[in-house]
C-alpha positions in Angstrom: 2.5 23.1 152.3 0.1 23.5 155.2 -1.6 20.8 157.3 -5.0 19.3 156.5 -6.9 18.0 159.5 -10.4 16.6 159.1 -13.1 15.9 161.7 -15.5 13.0 161.4 -18.3 11.3 163.3 -22.0 10.5 163.4 -24.8 13.1 163.8 -24.6 14.9 167.1 -21.1 13.8 168.0 -20.0 17.3 168.8 -17.3 17.7 166.1 -18.5 21.2 164.9 -18.2 22.5 168.5 -14.8 20.9 168.8 -13.5 22.2 165.5 -14.3 25.8 166.5 -12.7 25.4 169.9 -9.6 23.9 168.3 -9.3 26.8 165.8 -9.5 29.3 168.6 -6.7 27.6 170.6 -4.5 27.2 167.5 -4.9 30.8 166.5 -4.0 31.9 170.0 -0.8 29.9 169.6 0.0 31.9 166.5 -1.1 29.4 163.8 -2.7 30.5 160.5 -6.0 28.5 160.6 -9.0 28.2 158.3 -12.2 26.4 159.2 -14.3 24.9 156.5 -16.9 22.1 156.1 -18.4 19.6 153.7 -20.7 19.5 152.0 -20.3 23.2 151.4 -17.4 25.5 152.3 -17.9 27.9 149.3 -20.9 29.4 147.5 -21.3 26.8 144.8 -20.8 23.8 147.2 -23.2 25.4 149.7 -25.9 25.4 147.0 -25.4 21.7 146.6 -25.4 21.3 150.4 -28.9 22.8 150.4 -30.1 20.0 148.1 -28.3 17.2 149.9 -29.4 18.1 153.5 -33.0 19.2 152.8 -35.3 16.9 154.6 -37.9 17.3 151.9 -35.6 15.5 149.4 -36.3 12.0 150.9 -36.7 10.5 147.4 -33.1 11.2 146.5 -31.5 8.1 144.9 -28.3 6.9 146.7 -26.2 7.3 143.5 -27.4 10.8 143.0 -26.5 11.6 146.6 -23.0 10.2 146.1 -22.4 12.2 142.9 -23.7 15.4 144.5 -21.2 15.0 147.3 -18.4 14.4 144.8 -19.4 17.6 142.9 -19.5 19.7 146.0 -16.1 18.3 147.1 -14.5 19.0 143.7 -15.6 22.7 144.0 -14.6 23.0 147.6 -11.2 21.5 147.2 -10.4 23.7 144.1 -11.7 26.9 145.6 -10.8 26.6 149.3 -8.8 23.6 150.5 -6.0 23.5 147.9 -5.3 27.2 147.8 -5.2 27.4 151.6 -2.8 24.4 151.9 -0.6 25.9 149.2 -0.1 29.1 151.3 0.8 27.1 154.4 -2.4 27.3 156.4 -3.7 24.7 158.8 -7.1 23.7 157.3 -9.6 22.3 159.7 -12.4 20.6 157.7 -15.8 19.4 159.2 -16.2 16.1 157.3 -14.3 15.0 154.2 -13.9 11.8 152.2 -14.2 9.4 155.2 -17.8 10.7 155.6 -18.7 9.6 152.0 -17.3 6.1 152.6 -19.1 5.8 156.0 -22.5 7.2 154.8 -22.8 6.2 151.2 -20.5 3.1 151.4 -21.2 1.4 154.7 -24.7 2.9 155.4 -26.1 3.1 151.8 -24.2 0.0 150.6 -22.9 1.6 147.5 -19.8 0.2 145.9 -16.8 1.2 148.1 -14.3 1.0 145.3 -16.4 3.4 143.2 -16.6 5.7 146.2 -12.9 5.6 146.8 -12.3 6.4 143.1 -14.7 9.3 143.2 -13.2 10.6 146.4 -9.7 10.5 144.8 -11.0 12.3 141.7 -13.0 15.0 143.5 -10.3 15.7 146.1 -7.6 16.1 143.5 -5.6 13.4 145.4 -5.5 15.6 148.5 -5.6 13.4 151.6 -5.9 14.5 155.2 -2.6 14.6 157.2 -4.7 13.8 160.3 -8.3 12.9 161.0 -10.1 13.1 164.4 -13.0 10.7 164.7 -15.5 11.7 167.4 -17.1 8.4 168.5 -20.1 8.0 170.7 -23.2 5.7 170.8 -25.7 6.4 168.2 -28.5 7.1 170.7 -26.3 9.7 172.4 -25.5 11.5 169.2 -29.0 11.6 167.9 -30.4 12.8 171.2 -28.3 16.0 170.9 -28.2 16.5 167.2 -29.4 19.9 166.1 -30.7 20.5 162.6 -30.0 24.1 161.7 -31.5 26.2 159.0 -29.2 26.9 156.1 -28.7 30.3 154.4 -31.8 29.6 152.3 -34.0 28.8 155.3 -34.0 25.1 154.6 -33.9 22.7 157.6 -30.8 20.5 157.3 -32.4 17.3 158.7 -32.5 14.7 155.9 -30.0 12.4 157.6 -31.4 12.9 161.1 -34.6 11.4 159.6 -32.9 8.1 158.8 -33.4 5.0 160.9 -31.4 4.1 164.0 -30.0 1.1 162.0 -28.7 3.5 159.3 -26.8 5.6 161.9 -25.4 2.5 163.5 -24.1 1.4 160.1 -22.5 4.8 159.8 -20.8 4.5 163.2 -19.6 1.0 162.4 -18.3 2.2 159.1 -16.3 4.9 160.8 -14.8 2.4 163.3 -13.9 0.1 160.4 -12.1 3.0 158.5 -10.2 4.0 161.7 -9.1 0.4 162.2 -7.7 0.4 158.6 -5.8 3.6 159.0 -4.6 4.0 162.6 -1.7 6.2 161.7 -3.9 8.9 160.2 -7.1 8.6 162.3 -7.3 9.4 166.0 -10.4 8.2 167.7 -11.7 10.3 170.6 -14.5 9.4 172.9 -17.1 12.1 172.4 -19.7 11.2 175.0 -17.9 13.3 177.7 -17.7 16.9 178.8 -16.9 19.3 176.1 -13.7 20.5 177.9 -12.4 17.0 178.3 -12.8 16.2 174.6 -11.3 19.5 173.6 -8.2 18.8 175.7 -7.6 15.5 174.1 -8.1 17.0 170.6 -5.7 19.8 171.2 -3.0 17.5 172.5 -3.4 15.1 169.6 -3.3 17.9 167.0 -0.3 19.7 168.6 1.6 16.4 168.6 0.8 15.9 164.9 1.8 19.5 164.0 5.1 19.1 165.9 6.0 16.2 163.7 5.8 18.6 160.7 
């Protein structure tokens, strides 16, 4: 089996930049690496992503949001994550089940046990071997958050439009999750220079890979 490493954090924490830098370094060291993301990662899940992140969909009910994330994850795991792990690849995933617990559980206040059950069902019981949590103050993250256009020309800014209090609940949720699972989750201070963060991430990941 391969190694499944996930990357989590609030909007604008820099995880997408860091995941690409890490992939380049690992590939240079001879590792077989695949980079993917949630929601999305494959054509069907990307279509669900367009609905979830479209800022025009402000009326979306929290439960509908949760179920759409679960649907996108089920497709993504079946089509991308599970096959890649089965062939021994290192899978680097931009967000996974922790994001659902942080955003829909802690921030939306949906039932956390329900979320954990859905996460387990949608992921096919696949759990990350390691998770990097990029932590920074909410104000810092939002100040540098970029809302790109997706492949359909839709601005992915629905969550950036949420209140400061919402994003603070997300951050607090992530910190709570990290405290519950210190063996899996490595928290990295993300309000630093990109190179400094990248060095810490690479060292942590290489240490985890060396353990097998």
